[in-house]
C-alpha positions as CSV (number, residue, x, y, z in Angstrom):
1,M,-38.9,204.8,99.2
2,T,-35.8,206.9,98.4
3,K,-32.7,205.3,97.0
4,A,-30.8,206.4,100.2
5,R,-33.2,204.4,102.3
6,L,-32.9,201.4,100.1
7,E,-29.1,201.5,100.3
8,A,-29.2,201.9,104.1
9,F,-31.5,198.9,104.5
10,S,-29.4,196.8,102.1
11,D,-26.1,197.7,103.9
12,G,-27.7,196.7,107.2
13,V,-28.7,193.3,105.8
14,F,-25.2,192.7,104.3
15,G,-23.7,193.6,107.6
16,V,-25.9,191.1,109.5
17,A,-25.2,188.3,107.0
18,I,-21.4,188.9,107.1
19,T,-21.5,189.0,111.0
20,L,-23.5,185.7,111.2
21,L,-20.7,183.9,109.4
22,I,-18.5,184.0,112.5
23,L,-21.1,182.1,114.6
24,D,-20.0,178.9,112.9
25,V,-16.5,179.2,114.3
26,R,-16.8,178.0,117.9
27,P,-14.0,176.4,120.0
28,D,-14.5,172.7,121.0
29,D,-14.8,171.9,124.6
30,G,-11.4,171.9,126.2
31,S,-9.6,173.4,123.2
32,T,-7.3,176.2,123.9
33,G,-4.8,178.4,121.9
34,W,-3.5,176.8,118.8
35,Q,-5.7,173.7,119.4
36,I,-8.7,175.8,118.3
37,L,-7.1,176.5,115.0
38,V,-6.2,172.9,114.5
39,H,-9.6,171.6,115.3
40,Q,-11.6,174.3,113.6
41,W,-9.4,174.8,110.5
42,H,-12.3,173.9,108.1
43,H,-14.7,176.2,109.8
44,I,-12.1,179.0,109.7
45,L,-11.4,178.5,106.0
46,V,-15.1,178.5,105.0
47,F,-15.6,181.6,107.2
48,F,-12.8,183.6,105.4
49,F,-14.0,182.5,102.0
50,S,-17.7,183.3,102.8
51,F,-16.7,186.7,104.3
52,I,-14.9,187.6,101.0
53,I,-17.9,186.3,99.0
54,V,-20.4,188.4,100.9
55,G,-18.1,191.3,100.8
56,L,-17.7,191.1,97.0
57,Y,-21.5,191.0,96.6
58,W,-21.8,194.1,98.9
59,V,-19.2,195.9,96.7
60,A,-21.1,195.0,93.6
61,H,-24.4,196.1,95.1
62,H,-22.7,199.4,96.2
63,Y,-21.5,200.1,92.6
64,L,-24.9,199.2,91.1
65,M,-26.7,201.5,93.6
66,H,-24.3,204.3,92.5
67,F,-25.8,204.2,89.0
68,I,-29.4,203.7,90.2
69,T,-31.3,207.0,89.9
70,G,-34.6,206.0,91.5
71,T,-36.8,203.2,92.9
72,D,-40.2,201.7,92.4
73,R,-42.1,198.8,93.9
74,M,-40.8,196.1,91.7
75,L,-37.2,197.2,92.1
76,L,-37.6,197.0,95.9
77,W,-38.9,193.4,95.7
78,I,-36.1,192.3,93.4
79,N,-33.6,193.9,95.8
80,L,-35.3,192.1,98.7
81,M,-35.0,188.8,96.8
82,L,-31.2,189.5,96.4
83,L,-30.9,190.1,100.1
84,L,-32.8,186.9,100.9
85,F,-30.2,184.8,99.2
86,V,-27.4,186.8,100.7
87,V,-28.7,186.1,104.2
88,F,-28.9,182.4,103.3
89,V,-25.0,182.3,102.8
90,P,-24.3,181.8,106.6
91,F,-26.5,178.7,106.6
92,A,-24.9,177.3,103.4
93,A,-21.4,178.1,104.8
94,A,-22.2,176.2,108.1
95,Q,-23.3,173.2,106.1
96,L,-20.2,173.3,104.0
97,S,-17.8,173.4,107.0
98,A,-19.7,170.9,109.1
99,S,-19.8,168.3,106.4
100,H,-16.2,168.8,105.4
101,A,-17.3,169.9,102.0
102,D,-19.3,166.8,100.9
103,P,-20.9,167.0,97.4
104,S,-24.4,167.9,98.7
105,S,-23.1,170.8,100.8
106,I,-21.0,172.0,97.8
107,R,-24.2,172.0,95.7
108,I,-26.1,174.0,98.3
109,Y,-23.4,176.6,98.6
110,A,-22.8,177.0,94.8
111,T,-26.6,177.1,94.2
112,T,-26.9,179.9,96.8
113,L,-24.2,181.9,95.0
114,I,-25.9,181.3,91.6
115,L,-29.2,182.6,93.0
116,I,-27.5,185.8,94.3
117,N,-25.9,186.4,90.9
118,L,-29.2,185.8,89.1
119,A,-31.0,188.2,91.5
120,G,-28.4,190.8,90.9
121,T,-28.7,190.4,87.1
122,A,-32.4,190.7,87.3
123,L,-32.0,193.9,89.4
124,M,-29.7,195.4,86.7
125,I,-31.9,194.4,83.8
126,Y,-35.1,195.7,85.5
127,A,-33.4,199.0,86.4
128,R,-32.4,199.5,82.8
129,R,-35.7,198.6,81.3
130,S,-37.6,200.8,83.8
131,R,-35.1,203.7,83.2
132,L,-34.1,203.7,86.8
133,I,-30.4,203.6,85.9
134,S,-28.2,206.5,84.8
135,P,-29.0,207.5,81.2
136,A,-25.3,207.7,80.6
137,L,-25.1,203.9,80.9
138,Q,-28.3,203.0,79.1
139,S,-26.6,202.3,75.8
140,G,-23.0,202.3,76.8
141,P,-20.7,199.3,76.6
142,F,-20.2,199.3,80.4
143,F,-23.7,197.9,81.0
144,R,-23.0,194.9,78.7
145,I,-19.7,194.4,80.5
146,A,-21.4,194.6,83.9
147,L,-24.0,192.2,82.8
148,Y,-21.4,189.7,81.6
149,L,-19.5,190.0,84.9
150,R,-22.7,189.3,86.8
151,T,-23.6,186.3,84.6
152,A,-20.3,184.6,84.1
153,P,-19.8,183.5,87.8
154,S,-23.2,181.6,87.6
155,L,-21.8,179.5,84.8
156,A,-18.6,178.7,86.8
157,Y,-20.7,177.8,89.9
158,G,-22.8,175.6,87.7
159,V,-19.7,173.7,86.6
160,A,-18.7,173.4,90.3
161,I,-22.1,171.8,91.0
162,A,-21.6,169.3,88.1
163,L,-18.1,168.4,89.5
164,A,-19.2,168.1,93.1
165,S,-19.8,164.3,92.9
166,C,-16.7,163.2,91.0
167,C,-14.2,165.8,92.1
168,P,-15.2,168.0,95.0
169,I,-11.7,169.5,95.3
170,A,-12.0,170.9,91.8
171,S,-15.4,172.3,92.7
172,L,-14.0,174.1,95.7
173,V,-11.0,175.4,93.7
174,L,-13.3,176.7,91.0
175,M,-15.4,178.6,93.6
176,V,-12.3,180.2,95.0
177,V,-11.0,181.2,91.5
178,V,-14.1,183.2,90.7
179,P,-13.9,185.8,93.5
180,A,-10.1,186.0,92.9
181,F,-10.8,187.5,89.5
182,F,-12.6,190.4,91.1
183,I,-10.1,190.8,94.0
184,L,-6.7,190.7,92.2
185,P,-5.6,193.8,90.3
186,N,-7.4,194.0,87.0
187,P,-6.5,197.0,84.9
188,W,-9.2,196.2,82.3
189,L,-12.0,196.0,84.9
190,E,-10.8,199.1,86.8
191,K,-10.5,201.1,83.5
192,N,-14.1,200.3,82.5
193,M,-15.4,201.0,86.0
194,R,-13.6,204.4,86.1
195,R,-15.1,205.3,82.7
196,A,-18.6,204.4,83.8
197,V,-18.3,206.4,87.0
198,E,-17.0,209.4,85.1
199,A,-19.8,209.1,82.5
200,A,-22.4,209.0,85.3
201,H,-20.9,212.0,87.1
202,A,-20.8,214.0,83.9
203,H,-24.4,213.2,83.2
204,E,-25.5,214.2,86.7
205,K,-23.5,217.4,86.6
206,K,-24.9,218.3,83.2
207,H,-28.5,217.9,84.4
208,A,-27.8,219.5,87.7
209,E,-26.7,222.8,86.2
210,P,-29.5,225.4,86.1
211,P,-30.7,226.4,82.6
212,E,-29.3,229.7,81.4
């Protein structure tokens, strides 16, 4: 399977998952206008948060695929596992909103996010070990930075799970803070991403030039 086909399939799955999130936002019988917002506020908040979360994972997957140079059978299966957990997000989001964020639903939601991060980390590590990632990034600092950025959210979500019983509000705040780090302007992150992209382009251009 070509990398382009893998990207197309993955984009389709992300699109389906992010669309399914809105199915949990349904007006109550007899609710009209602003009453819908009042009665469904918790569903709407979880929808917006989950939409951003899935969107962030799609962006991360897009950047990773930018540096992937090829595919093999194992890479396809690891990517499929990542997509499996992404598609589970709408169910976890529905549980979170329906239960008004009780501890068990928080744990399910946070565990789902941890599994997505771990699958993404496994995809990165396998691509590097199998030399399916741009050689320009094989030994560069960007790979270590990207690996840390993939792993750190799992630790934060683990803390959210631990706090779910005693302080569910703190768990929810922690899960909101994590994606905010990637959304808000971050010169350090943008600088390293730009360097990595330039290095990959330079390597591709060098090897695309015909020998003299």
